[in-house]
N, C-alpha and C positions, 0 to 999 in steps of 0.2 A: 584502637581506632579516632582518629581526629575528626572531627566535624567543620568544615568552613561556608561560611553561609557570605559570600560578596549580598553586597546588596543592589548596585550597579552591575552593569553587563563586564564593562572594563575592569571591574573586582574580579569578573570571574575570571575572565581572559587571563588576569594575572597573578588568579593563583593555580590554573589549568596550567600557564609555564611552568610555573616554581613548582605542581605538583604531577606532573604526567600521568601520572600515574592514577590522579585519581580518579574517583568513580561520580559521573554526572549523576544526582538522582530530583527528581520535578515530581510526578505522580508517584513512583514510587513502588508504580505495580507489578515493577519484574524486580526493579532489585532488591526490594525489602524480599520479597519470596525468598531469591537465592540468599541473605542475607540470614534469614529466618531456620533456612535449612544447612545451613553452617557449606553451602556450595560455592559459598564468597568469602572473602573476610579482605575489603582493601583496607590500604593504610588509612585514607582518606576519604571519605565523601563529599562531594562539591553539591551543596543546596543551591536550588538555582528558583527556589520558590521566591525569593524576594522582588524577582525580574519582572517586572509585569511585562514589557514590551515585548516577552517571549509568548503572552496568552494573546497579543493582537493578531490580526490577519486587515492586507491590504486587498481588493479588488482593484485591476486594471482593465485595462482595453481586453486584453488577451488571456490574462492570466492573475492567478491570485497567490499572492505571499503570503504562506500559512504558518503564524508563528510556532515555534517548536513545543511550546506547551499550551497551546489551544485545546483545553478538551474535546472528548470524543462527540459529549452530549451537545457541546455548542455547535461543532461540526455541523451534528446531526439539524439542529435547530437554523441554524444562517447558512449553508451551504448548500443543501438539495439540491438548489438550479445549477450553481454553478458547477462545483464539485460531486456529480449521484453517487456513483462508485464507491467515492471516500463512504460518502453519507451514508448510505449502504452499508457497505464495511461498518460502519462504528456503530452503527443498531446489534453489531452482533457481538461486541467486545463485550465479556465477561458481565458483569450487572451494574445495574443504575449506577453503585455508591463509585465503581472503576470507570465509568465513562465520564464521572464527572471529575477524575483525578489526573488519568492518564491522559496522554497524547501522543502522537505523530512521531514528534522527537521522540520519545521513549523507545516506541517497534524500533526506528531506524539505527540508535542507538547500540542497541541489544542484538539487530539483526536476526534475530531467532527465524527460521523462514516458515514457524508457525504464527506469525504477528499476521494478525487479522489487516492489517493496513497494506503490506506490501503489496497483493494481488493488484488492489484498486492503485495506487503509488505508480503498478509498472503499467498497467493496460493505459493510464491518461496521461502516461506523460509528465515529465518534469525534472527538475535538479535538486540538490540537498548546498543548501547555503552554509559553508563550513568555515567558522572564524576561528583565530589566534589572532596573541599579539603582532604577527608577524603580517597581517595582511587578513582576506576574507578569499574564497573561488568558491565557485559553483561545482557541483558532481556530478554529471549526469544521472539521474536515479538506474539508469541500466548498467553503469560501471560502480555502485555506490558498496554491492554487496559482495565481497571477495573471497569468503570460506562460509565455514559454520558458524556461526555467532560471531565473526569477524566483520569488517567493514573498511572503507578507503580513507575512514579520518587519520589525520596523522595525531603522534599521543598530544599535544598540546592544543588541538584542535576540538570546540565546541559546534554541534549544531543549532545555529541560528532558526532555519525557518528552513521551507520548503518550497521551491514555486514551482506549480502545477497550473499547466494550462487550462483553459476552461473548456469543458465538455463546449463541443461543435455537435453532438450525436448524443445518443441516446449509450448509455452504461450502465452494465448491473455486477452483480455480485451473489456470489453462491458460497456456502460454506457445511461440510459435512462436519459434525460433531457425537461423540456420543450420548449427549442429552440439550438442551435445547440452550441453556446460560452457564456459566462460568465452566463454560469448557475450552480446554487446546483444541483446535481443529485438525478434526482428521486430516483431512486436506482443504484447499478452500480455492477459488477459480473466479477470477475476472475477465468482465472483457469490456472491450469503448472502442463503438466507431466512430468516425473523424471523417464525417460528409466530406469535409473543408478539406481535404489528402483525398478524400476516396481508398483510406486504408483502415484498418485494424489492429488493437493493440490489444493483448491477453496479458496476464499473470498468474503466476500457482504460486501455492503457497503449501509447506508442510507436504513436499510431493519433491524434494530433492536438499541438497545442503543447502542450498542458498533458494529464495524466491528467484523465480525467473517467467521469463518471455516462452509460449509457446512460435516462434518466431517459424519453423516451415509451415504451421498450420494459420499465422496470420498471413504469409505469404500466399500460400495457396489458396486462403478463403479470398483475399484482396485482387488475385485472377480471375477467379471463378468469377466473384461478382462481376468486374472488368467486361471481360469477356460477352456475358450474360444483359452488360446493360443495365442491371439489376437499379446502381443508384437513381437513374432514371426514371427505368419503368415503376418502381416499385412493385414487382411484382414478390413473391414470395422465393424463398431460398430453395432451391433444386432437394429435394432427401438425400440424396445422393452425394449432393457438397456438404450437406450438411453434415451427413454419418463419417468423409470422410475428413472434414473441420475436426471432431470429435477421435475420431483416431491420430489422429497428426499432434491434438491434444495430449492424451495418453499416452504417447511414446515420447512427446518434448521429457517428461517426468521421469524422475530415476529415485524411486519411493523407498523406503528399509519397511522391513515388519519390525515394530514396537506393540508395545502394549495397548494402543489405541486402533490399532487397526494393519492389517497385511499392505507389504508392497502390492499386491494382487488387485486389493480390494481398492486401493488408491486409484491405481492406475482406471479401474473401471468407471469411481465415483467420477472421477474428472474428464471422461468422456460422456458420462450421461448430464454430468453439468454445462462443458460446455454445448453440448447439443441443445439443451432448455435454457440456455443465456442467449444463445445467439435466437435461439427463436424468438423468445422477449425481446431483446434489445428491436428486431428485425419488423418485429410487429409494431413497437412504441414507433419505430420509424417510419414505418408507411403508413400507421395513421396521421402522425404529425405532415409526413409534404400531403396528404387527404386533403387537413384543414386547411395546409397554406394554399392548395389550387380552389377549395369552396370558398377562400377572404377573396 
């Protein structure tokens, strides 16, 4: 196994172009596990740790450009307001040591359906900035996951950053695991309210071959809230609406039975998480609207 250690981003792109099968490593929290268990034995490892720009973020008027290697611990500390769903998901990642090393780019590159960042990324909306010596492009997050641990990157491309929409409303993340830390999700769920467009987005993790959105549930809830005028009135979401939303979220999943949980349990847990996180986000929205009216 050859270890490539570029000092600049351009050197990294050139190395990836010359060795398309080279596996990028930054935090190494996924890659090293696979290597240690002999599940993967690449000919080349491409170390990105010397490239400082990957650990930076830029905050614009409506978006955050998040470097691929920004550690989860810094997302938790510095982006709670702009990206609350991702900050909450970051809290659930493994241990403090791993949160200090791992970043969103690693989750995206591995594309495991159990990656903790995926539900928040899908619910919040955004795009992946991919680059090669041929140029750069933005891949919408909805189009990024193409199969089990497969993504839309070309063989010579690297993830440079993720462009994420700044939150315009409350966001939540919930995860079920067999213990409280250092655990792969049995299933996970993210939700984001978008008052600016009066829509709702969701993200489901570890309950399908890829991370997915519950689009039928989103469309149902968006229509029900609009019909009842809830965005303006701030009234509670009717229990029947919350229940049907949960049913549709469960129905969107396509889970399997494995050592961490059964398919039926995953569907049930997703329904519970969907109902609870909807309640939490809507109550926060109501509280914020009440504060604005008092001001």
